[in-house]
VOGU-3710 file (C-alpha; in Angstrom, 3 decimals, decimal comma):
1> mnrilvirgg> -40,614/-71,931/43,186  -43,235/-73,861/41,233  -42,081/-73,560/37,590  -38,485/-73,440/36,381  -37,200/-73,247/32,797  -33,641/-74,151/31,902  -32,499/-72,984/28,411  -29,629/-75,201/27,336  -28,440/-75,548/23,763  -25,077/-77,018/22,835
11> aigdfiltlp> -23,865/-80,412/21,761  -24,256/-83,771/23,509  -21,276/-83,364/25,805  -22,248/-79,832/26,764  -25,706/-80,981/27,817  -24,432/-83,994/29,815  -21,908/-81,763/31,614  -24,901/-79,714/32,759  -26,640/-82,686/34,390  -24,911/-82,119/37,763
21> alkalregfp> -26,375/-78,596/37,779  -29,805/-80,027/36,921  -29,429/-82,587/39,694  -28,727/-79,854/42,224  -31,676/-77,836/40,904  -34,008/-80,855/41,186  -32,786/-81,637/44,727  -33,247/-78,013/45,726  -36,764/-77,865/44,277  -38,002/-81,490/44,421
31> yahieilgyk> -41,635/-80,630/43,669  -41,135/-77,957/40,977  -42,110/-78,354/37,373  -38,771/-78,150/35,545  -38,700/-77,788/31,760  -35,779/-77,647/29,344  -35,646/-75,604/26,199  -32,951/-77,253/24,080  -32,324/-79,666/21,266  -35,002/-82,300/21,767
41> hiavlaqnrf> -32,924/-85,292/20,625  -30,411/-84,447/23,365  -32,674/-83,065/26,103  -34,760/-86,241/25,986  -31,949/-87,789/28,075  -33,358/-85,823/31,012  -37,096/-85,927/30,341  -39,029/-87,887/32,928  -35,702/-89,241/34,191  -35,473/-87,470/37,505
51> ytqairsiey> -34,286/-84,119/36,141  -37,209/-82,628/34,258  -40,847/-83,239/33,354  -40,914/-81,560/29,978  -38,713/-80,480/27,058  -39,308/-78,012/24,270  -37,371/-77,525/21,045  -34,995/-74,602/20,783  -35,273/-74,959/17,024  -38,890/-73,862/17,077
61> galagffakn> -39,167/-71,213/14,337  -41,179/-68,719/16,357  -38,227/-68,329/18,762  -36,323/-66,390/16,108  -38,045/-63,195/17,112  -36,506/-63,366/20,574  -33,031/-62,881/19,047  -33,917/-59,678/17,206  -34,295/-56,136/18,519  -37,736/-54,652/18,808
71> sklpaelanh> -39,327/-57,669/17,199  -42,946/-58,667/17,540  -42,939/-61,505/20,006  -45,319/-64,427/19,513  -48,031/-64,245/22,198  -47,971/-67,975/22,790  -44,253/-68,004/23,534  -44,375/-64,762/25,475  -47,034/-66,172/27,763  -45,131/-69,420/28,079
81> fasfdliisy> -41,905/-67,699/29,213  -43,880/-65,459/31,581  -45,406/-68,519/33,253  -42,096/-69,492/34,865  -41,027/-68,351/38,294  -37,366/-68,753/37,288  -35,432/-69,048/34,031  -31,823/-70,200/33,876  -30,264/-69,495/30,470  -27,004/-70,824/29,100
91> lydpdgifek> -27,539/-69,092/25,750  -24,810/-66,901/24,286  -26,376/-63,478/24,427  -23,536/-60,915/24,277  -25,753/-57,954/23,433  -28,486/-58,920/25,868  -31,109/-59,004/23,120  -32,610/-62,332/24,214  -32,721/-61,148/27,829  -34,424/-57,883/26,942
101> nlrrcgvenl> -37,091/-59,744/25,005  -37,684/-62,113/27,931  -38,075/-59,082/30,181  -40,654/-57,689/27,711  -42,662/-60,863/28,302  -42,736/-60,185/32,045  -39,904/-62,515/33,083  -38,510/-61,259/36,402  -36,204/-63,951/37,731  -33,472/-64,693/35,170
111> ihgpaklddr> -30,081/-66,314/35,920  -27,288/-66,528/33,356  -25,182/-69,645/33,047  -21,850/-69,541/31,286  -22,236/-69,750/27,511  -18,493/-70,197/27,131  -16,204/-72,052/29,536  -12,608/-71,345/30,555  -9,771/-73,391/32,054  -10,086/-72,325/35,685
121> ehaarqlarp> -11,994/-75,372/36,842  -13,827/-78,422/35,502  -16,621/-77,664/33,056  -19,316/-79,300/35,218  -18,332/-77,098/38,141  -18,492/-73,960/35,987  -21,935/-74,907/34,672  -23,230/-75,417/38,209  -21,894/-72,068/39,597  -24,991/-70,038/38,682
131> leelglrasd> -27,136/-72,060/41,108  -25,245/-70,406/43,975  -27,434/-67,369/43,309  -30,307/-69,563/44,566  -28,376/-70,742/47,599  -27,746/-74,159/45,948  -24,408/-75,897/45,728  -23,784/-78,916/43,508  -21,759/-81,579/45,337  -21,874/-84,464/42,835
141> fapriyhste> -20,203/-83,611/39,543  -20,434/-87,097/37,983  -23,340/-86,958/35,501  -25,822/-89,805/35,537  -28,331/-90,910/33,007  -31,303/-92,755/34,404  -32,392/-95,614/32,135  -36,026/-96,344/31,349  -37,624/-99,778/31,180  -38,185/-99,213/27,457
151> grkfaedflr> -34,541/-98,285/26,925  -33,315/-101,374/28,703  -35,654/-103,520/26,700  -34,283/-102,021/23,471  -30,687/-102,719/24,654  -31,566/-106,300/25,543  -32,947/-106,871/22,055  -30,148/-105,012/20,307  -27,371/-106,867/22,136  -29,021/-110,296/21,961
161> gmsrpilaih> -26,494/-113,000/21,130  -23,484/-110,914/22,247  -21,392/-112,278/25,094  -20,533/-110,080/28,089  -18,644/-107,974/28,799  -19,035/-106,127/25,552  -16,137/-104,079/24,232  -17,489/-100,929/22,606  -15,515/-98,297/20,686  -16,379/-94,940/19,329
171> pgsgsetknw> -13,629/-93,985/16,821  -14,831/-90,452/16,160  -15,412/-87,072/17,819  -16,344/-83,542/16,834  -12,827/-82,703/15,669  -10,227/-84,667/13,728  -7,508/-83,391/16,071  -9,200/-85,254/18,950  -9,286/-88,555/17,065  -6,862/-91,455/17,404
181> pienwiefgs> -5,701/-92,379/13,876  -8,105/-94,715/12,195  -5,211/-97,109/11,425  -4,705/-97,499/15,162  -8,324/-98,359/15,661  -8,131/-100,966/12,910  -5,001/-102,545/14,370  -6,403/-102,410/17,911  -9,596/-104,134/16,793  -7,902/-106,642/14,595
191> rsgafqsatg> -5,436/-107,859/17,192  -7,421/-107,241/20,361  -11,069/-107,780/19,405  -13,309/-110,720/18,786  -11,662/-111,630/15,504  -10,464/-115,131/14,765  -7,232/-115,463/12,911  -6,457/-117,928/10,103  -4,924/-120,248/12,720  -8,188/-120,295/14,708
201> eygrlgkrsf> -6,845/-118,140/17,488  -8,370/-114,968/18,877  -6,776/-111,599/19,678  -4,756/-110,717/22,745  -7,849/-109,938/24,731  -9,540/-113,178/23,815  -12,858/-113,872/22,150  -15,430/-111,211/22,958  -18,280/-109,176/21,517  -17,216/-106,100/19,658
211> livageadet> -19,501/-103,061/19,208  -18,760/-100,031/17,052  -20,657/-96,781/17,894  -21,157/-94,290/15,127  -23,155/-91,112/14,483  -23,599/-88,855/11,482  -20,234/-87,157/12,039  -18,494/-90,578/12,029  -19,738/-91,821/8,647  -16,308/-91,774/6,919
221> rcarlesewe> -14,513/-93,552/9,761  -17,367/-96,019/10,228  -17,343/-96,827/6,505  -13,626/-97,545/6,708  -14,111/-99,943/9,624  -17,026/-101,654/7,874  -14,839/-102,172/4,843  -11,939/-103,520/6,930  -14,122/-105,840/9,023  -16,906/-106,781/6,637
231> drdvrfaknl> -16,359/-110,514/7,216  -15,835/-110,213/10,995  -18,181/-110,641/13,914  -18,721/-106,979/14,682  -21,955/-105,166/15,473  -22,459/-101,474/14,531  -24,643/-99,130/16,515  -25,368/-96,364/14,009  -27,329/-93,176/14,734  -29,296/-94,703/17,612
241> plphlaavle> -31,556/-92,367/19,631  -29,426/-91,182/22,550  -31,516/-92,802/25,319  -31,287/-96,141/23,453  -27,539/-95,791/22,893  -27,044/-95,029/26,596  -28,859/-98,214/27,570  -26,817/-100,202/25,042  -23,525/-98,907/26,504  -24,530/-99,189/30,181
251> dsifvghdsg> -22,628/-102,366/31,017  -19,966/-102,160/28,325  -16,234/-101,452/28,435  -16,059/-98,390/26,258  -13,017/-96,876/24,481  -13,302/-93,383/22,949  -12,053/-89,860/22,674  -13,006/-86,487/24,143  -16,497/-86,567/22,670  -20,151/-86,257/23,530
261> ishlaaaaga> -20,617/-90,012/23,079  -17,845/-90,648/25,648  -19,728/-88,404/28,123  -22,886/-90,353/27,286  -21,137/-93,681/27,942  -19,714/-92,468/31,272  -23,078/-91,133/32,462  -24,778/-94,339/31,332  -22,536/-96,481/33,546  -19,963/-97,889/31,135
271> kcillfgptd> -16,413/-98,474/32,213  -14,697/-95,858/30,026  -11,149/-95,654/28,733  -10,857/-92,247/27,081  -8,023/-91,024/24,891  -7,169/-87,336/25,267  -4,789/-85,266/23,164  -5,111/-81,524/22,595  -7,892/-80,978/25,208  -7,389/-80,891/28,938
281> pdiwapmnen> -9,048/-83,833/30,787  -8,974/-81,788/34,006  -11,552/-79,561/32,367  -13,335/-81,800/29,891  -13,136/-85,458/30,939  -16,193/-86,936/32,724  -15,761/-86,829/36,511  -17,337/-90,270/36,940  -15,346/-92,910/38,901  -15,847/-95,350/36,037
291> veviravsgk> -13,626/-93,278/33,781  -9,894/-93,775/33,071  -8,063/-91,237/30,935  -5,035/-91,975/28,751  -3,484/-88,664/27,780  -0,946/-87,880/25,107  1,485/-85,601/26,869  2,509/-84,137/23,530  -1,119/-83,302/22,694  -1,012/-85,563/19,669
301> lsdigiieve> -3,243/-88,601/19,916  -1,069/-90,463/17,456  1,530/-90,660/20,273  -0,711/-92,982/22,329  0,387/-96,514/21,678  -1,862/-99,425/20,913  -0,190/-101,508/23,603  -1,041/-98,865/26,207  -4,715/-98,954/25,217  -4,731/-102,760/25,123
311> aavavalsaa> -3,306/-102,912/28,644  -6,028/-100,598/30,029  -8,722/-102,616/28,322  -7,278/-105,881/29,618  -7,417/-104,591/33,207  -11,027/-103,493/32,700  -12,016/-106,788/31,237  -10,391/-108,710/34,044  -12,213/-106,544/36,617  -15,537/-106,960/34,801
321> rcvplkepqt> -15,293/-110,760/35,004  -14,928/-110,513/38,771  -17,939/-108,267/39,377  -21,281/-110,026/39,880  -24,120/-108,853/37,638  -26,036/-105,958/39,171  -29,776/-105,865/39,401  -30,989/-103,313/36,875  -32,689/-100,233/38,305  -35,585/-98,661/36,469
331> tlshgetata> -36,337/-94,988/36,894  -39,793/-94,070/38,073  -39,957/-90,341/38,770  -37,622/-87,753/40,244  -34,924/-90,375/40,813  -37,018/-93,003/42,602  -35,931/-96,493/41,545  -37,349/-99,947/41,661  -35,720/-103,244/40,879  -36,737/-104,302/37,410
341> ts> -38,300/-107,702/37,016  -38,057/-110,000/34,029
//
């Protein structure tokens, strides 16, 4: 098996949950050329970082013909698809139109991954099941993002002047029902973060660096926090490229929801405290050991108390102070690492 194409759309969390499958594929075919057809700003998390050598945009206009019956297929793409010994597709293709068009190109070996997941087992396990057709079994379901030297340099510059450990929060997600009330975030930050009171005292967790992570979907919530904390010592990480954000979060203590950014933080190496409400953490929470889940039994995130979150963060901060700084590892190729030098 010399050339393998993995077609993986979906959001940030969906892609990161697929990394264990990509890891098993890479370990099964260590010398193969593996390419991903997906959203480039997400798939770049895997490019030249052990998993894959190349990525291609699923938003490429010429691909539209592959989703229509009896369409004229672009020769360049047809030849490209035909060049692979194996294609694994996670695309939703209920009528089999995409598959038929791939077959028209001469694609012979095609494996279907689940486009939709159920509640029978953890999402990462479901996404890795198709590899069993190749005789491969994933055994490590904790996704990992391999940081580049360039990414770590960006993080070093971005975080300059901030004391460690950094407390990072992401107050949003892809659904309002999965969000802790913004008022809770404000109170948590105001009484637990790096904010000095009028009496000169700091919050319950002591003086520390406070980082707010925000993407395009979080603009409203982010604006509210900026307004509330405009005179406070808070740093905002807005719309950073995902590899850079992963490096920024690597050594942080991260508090978030069931979101793609939480999966990113966990895979990057952050100590994560994740708040779950309507979704099942047994299916959707990252399986990394560095993840702790606080779940609202009622399904309503508003039922999770601020004191409960504070207590979990306090334990994480205490543990972080006792752990010696680790030597950073820089990814070379296919998972090889070398100690970075300064």
